[in-house]
C-alpha positions in Angstrom: 14.9 13.3 -8.3 17.5 10.6 -9.1 18.3 12.2 -12.5 18.9 15.5 -10.8 21.3 13.9 -8.3 23.2 12.3 -11.1 23.5 15.7 -12.8 23.8 16.8 -16.4 27.5 15.9 -16.7 27.1 12.3 -15.5 28.0 9.4 -17.7 24.6 7.9 -16.9 21.5 9.8 -17.7 18.1 8.5 -16.6 15.5 9.0 -19.4 11.9 8.0 -19.6 11.8 4.9 -21.7 8.2 5.4 -22.7 8.8 8.8 -24.4 9.8 9.0 -28.0 13.3 10.6 -28.5 14.9 11.7 -31.7 18.1 9.9 -30.8 19.6 8.0 -28.0 22.9 8.8 -26.4 25.5 6.4 -25.0 24.9 7.8 -21.5 21.2 7.2 -21.6 19.7 4.7 -19.1 16.0 4.3 -20.1 13.6 3.6 -17.3 10.6 1.5 -18.3 7.3 1.0 -16.4 6.2 -2.6 -16.6 2.9 -4.1 -15.5 3.4 -5.9 -12.3 1.3 -8.9 -13.5 3.9 -9.7 -16.0 6.7 -9.8 -13.4 7.6 -12.0 -10.5 6.0 -10.9 -7.2 9.3 -9.6 -5.8 10.5 -7.9 -9.0 9.9 -4.2 -8.2 12.9 -2.3 -9.6 15.8 -4.1 -11.4 18.3 -4.1 -14.2 17.6 -7.0 -16.7 20.6 -9.2 -17.3 22.9 -7.7 -19.9 20.9 -4.6 -20.5 21.5 -0.9 -20.0 18.0 0.0 -18.7 15.9 -0.2 -15.6 12.5 -1.9 -15.2 10.1 -0.5 -12.7 6.9 -2.3 -11.7 3.8 -0.2 -11.9 3.0 -1.5 -8.4 6.2 -0.2 -6.9 4.9 3.0 -5.2 2.4 1.0 -3.2 5.1 -1.6 -2.2 7.9 0.8 -1.2 6.7 1.6 2.4 6.6 -2.2 3.1 9.9 -2.8 1.4 11.5 -0.1 3.6 9.7 -1.3 6.7 8.1 2.1 7.3 5.4 0.6 9.5 2.5 2.3 11.2 4.6 4.2 13.7 7.5 5.0 11.5 8.5 8.4 10.1 6.7 8.9 6.8 8.9 9.1 3.8 7.8 10.4 0.4 7.7 7.3 -2.0 9.5 9.4 -4.6 12.5 9.5 -2.4 12.5 5.7 -1.8 12.3 5.3 -5.6 15.2 7.8 -6.2 17.5 5.9 -3.8 16.6 2.6 -5.6 17.2 4.1 -9.0 20.6 5.4 -8.0 21.5 1.9 -6.7 20.4 0.4 -10.0 22.4 2.9 -12.0 25.3 1.8 -9.9 25.0 -1.8 -11.1 25.1 -0.5 -14.7 28.0 1.9 -14.2 30.0 -0.7 -12.3 29.6 -3.3 -15.1 27.4 -5.8 -13.2 25.5 -8.3 -15.3 22.2 -7.4 -13.6 20.9 -6.0 -10.4 18.0 -5.6 -8.0 17.7 -3.4 -4.8 15.8 -6.1 -3.0 16.2 -9.9 -3.1 14.4 -11.1 -6.3 14.5 -14.8 -5.4 12.1 -15.8 -2.5 13.6 -19.3 -2.7 17.0 -17.9 -1.8 15.7 -16.9 1.6 18.0 -18.6 4.1 19.6 -16.8 7.0 23.3 -16.9 6.8 26.6 -14.9 7.2 28.3 -16.2 4.1 30.2 -13.7 1.9 29.3 -13.9 -1.8 30.2 -12.0 -4.9 26.5 -11.1 -5.3 26.5 -9.4 -1.9 29.7 -7.6 -2.8 28.0 -6.2 -5.9 25.0 -5.0 -3.9 27.3 -3.2 -1.4 29.2 -1.6 -4.3 26.0 -0.4 -5.9 24.9 1.1 -2.5 28.2 2.9 -2.3 27.7 4.3 -5.8 24.4 5.7 -4.7 25.9 7.3 -1.6 28.8 8.8 -3.7 26.3 10.4 -6.1 24.3 11.9 -3.2 27.5 13.3 -1.6 28.8 14.7 -4.9 25.4 16.3 -5.6 25.2 17.8 -2.1 28.2 19.9 -3.0 26.5 21.5 -6.0 24.1 24.4 -5.8 20.4 23.8 -5.1 19.4 24.3 -8.7 21.8 21.6 -9.9 20.8 18.7 -7.8 21.9 20.0 -4.4 18.4 20.3 -3.0 17.4 16.8 -4.1 20.6 15.4 -2.6 19.8 17.1 0.7 16.3 15.7 0.7 17.6 12.2 0.0 20.1 12.5 2.9 17.2 13.5 5.2 15.1 10.6 3.9 17.8 8.0 4.4 18.2 9.2 8.0 14.4 8.6 8.5 14.6 5.2 6.8 17.5 4.2 9.1 15.4 5.2 12.1 12.3 3.3 10.8 14.1 0.1 9.9 16.0 -0.3 13.2 12.9 0.5 15.2 10.6 -1.8 13.2 12.9 -4.7 13.5 13.4 -4.4 17.2 9.6 -4.0 17.8 8.7 -7.0 15.6 11.6 -9.1 16.9 11.2 -8.2 20.6 14.1 -9.7 22.6 16.1 -10.6 19.5 18.8 -8.0 20.1 19.7 -9.5 23.5 19.9 -13.0 22.0 21.5 -11.9 18.8 18.8 -13.5 16.7 19.7 -14.3 13.1 16.3 -12.9 12.1 17.5 -9.5 13.1 21.2 -9.5 12.3 22.0 -12.1 9.5 21.6 -11.9 5.8 18.3 -13.2 4.4 19.6 -15.1 1.4 22.8 -15.3 -0.6 22.4 -12.5 -3.0 21.8 -9.5 -0.7 23.4 -8.4 2.6 21.2 -7.7 5.6 18.8 -4.9 4.6 19.0 -3.0 7.9 22.8 -3.1 7.9 22.9 -1.7 4.3 20.8 1.3 5.3 22.8 1.9 8.5 26.0 1.9 6.5 24.6 4.3 3.9 23.5 6.6 6.7 27.0 6.4 8.3 28.7 7.2 5.0 26.4 10.1 4.4 26.6 11.9 7.7 30.0 10.7 8.8 29.2 11.1 12.5 30.7 9.0 15.3 27.2 8.0 16.5 26.3 6.6 13.1 29.6 4.7 12.8 29.1 3.3 16.4 25.6 2.0 15.5 27.1 0.2 12.4 29.9 -1.3 14.5 27.4 -2.4 17.2 25.3 -4.1 14.5 28.3 -5.8 13.0 29.5 -7.1 16.4 26.0 -8.4 17.1 26.1 -10.3 13.8 29.3 -12.0 14.8 28.0 -13.2 18.2 26.6 -16.7 18.5 22.9 -16.5 18.8 21.5 -18.7 21.6 19.1 -21.4 20.6 17.3 -23.0 23.5 16.6 -26.7 23.6 14.1 -27.6 26.3 15.5 -30.9 27.5 18.7 -32.6 28.6 21.5 -33.6 26.2 23.4 -36.5 27.7 25.8 -37.4 24.9 27.5 -36.1 21.8 25.2 -38.3 19.7 22.1 -36.5 21.2 23.8 -33.1 20.6 24.4 -34.1 17.0 20.7 -34.7 16.5 19.7 -31.4 18.1 22.4 -29.5 16.2 21.3 -31.0 12.9 17.8 -29.6 13.4 19.2 -26.0 13.3 21.8 -26.5 10.5 24.9 -27.4 12.4 27.0 -30.6 12.2 28.6 -32.7 14.9 30.8 -35.4 13.4 32.9 -37.9 15.4 36.2 -38.3 13.5 37.9 -40.5 16.0 37.4 -42.1 19.4 38.9 -39.0 21.0 37.9 -36.1 18.6 34.6 -34.5 17.4 34.5 -32.0 14.6 31.9 -29.2 14.9 30.6 -27.2 11.9 28.7 -24.0 12.6 26.1 -24.0 9.8 25.7 -20.2 9.0 29.4 -19.6 8.4 30.9 -23.0 7.9 33.3 -22.3 10.7 34.7 -25.5 12.2 36.3 -26.6 15.5 37.6 -29.7 17.2 36.6 -30.9 20.6 38.6 -33.5 22.5 36.6 -36.3 24.1 38.3 -37.7 27.2 37.3 -41.0 28.8 34.6 -40.7 31.4 34.1 -37.0 30.6 31.8 -36.8 27.6 29.6 -34.2 29.4 32.5 -31.7 29.3 32.8 -32.3 25.6 29.0 -31.8 25.2 29.2 -28.5 27.1 32.1 -27.2 25.0 30.5 -28.2 21.7 27.1 -26.7 22.6 28.8 -23.4 23.6 30.5 -23.3 20.2 27.3 -24.0 18.4 25.2 -21.5 20.5 22.9 -24.2 21.9 21.5 -24.0 25.4 20.0 -27.0 27.1 18.8 -28.2 30.6 21.6 -29.7 32.6 
């Protein structure tokens, strides 16, 4: 399916790496099936560093519904269409000159909720856009030249978008109202938020106002301070510093009259003035900036 979407005139041609060929062409992108036992647990589909080929784990078909958060109540999607979307993304890494690439986060130790912009995240976004552009271009061709496959992928991405947003809201009940990082932030420094990626792809494909509004709402929710509830009183800035440190923030007294705040996920800073006999006011201002609620 991915090969049909790319089309015969593409500068990247997916070919079966396990089949003998009389000769290779410069446009060829061999796809190899690799035994999952010889790969890291999270290595499902990826471009090896410095190579013009794609490795696919032989366990990928079984893993795809979980990767795309299909769930028991989601709309069923043909695994071949999941795989086609991922392959187009990986071809994007190759065509855009990226050193390597992986649709999902390959490093479980990189899993840390954050909102930091990184070059790696930018590359993933670019590869997603490449996949979308190929689908849009193919959708303009006739059905015998990849048009049908492109239409099927568009329909599948719509279903994936529905499944992911529904799954996350069900499994993180109440998270949308508190702007929980588990729902809205990036899980690691190499890949953007998975739900947001799919929502953006859907919006680019259908171009509707509704899809764009959903993306905008998600982005605005990412930018809101999530509330973290501390069950107890906070009587001083020193006590706030201890609480803030537990959730990745910093409260640093830089003078007798000023405290510097660092919001952990983004590194954003702010200064709070500390006036004589009014430290509680400074505690309230600092806690509001850091998104910390407490008993007063």
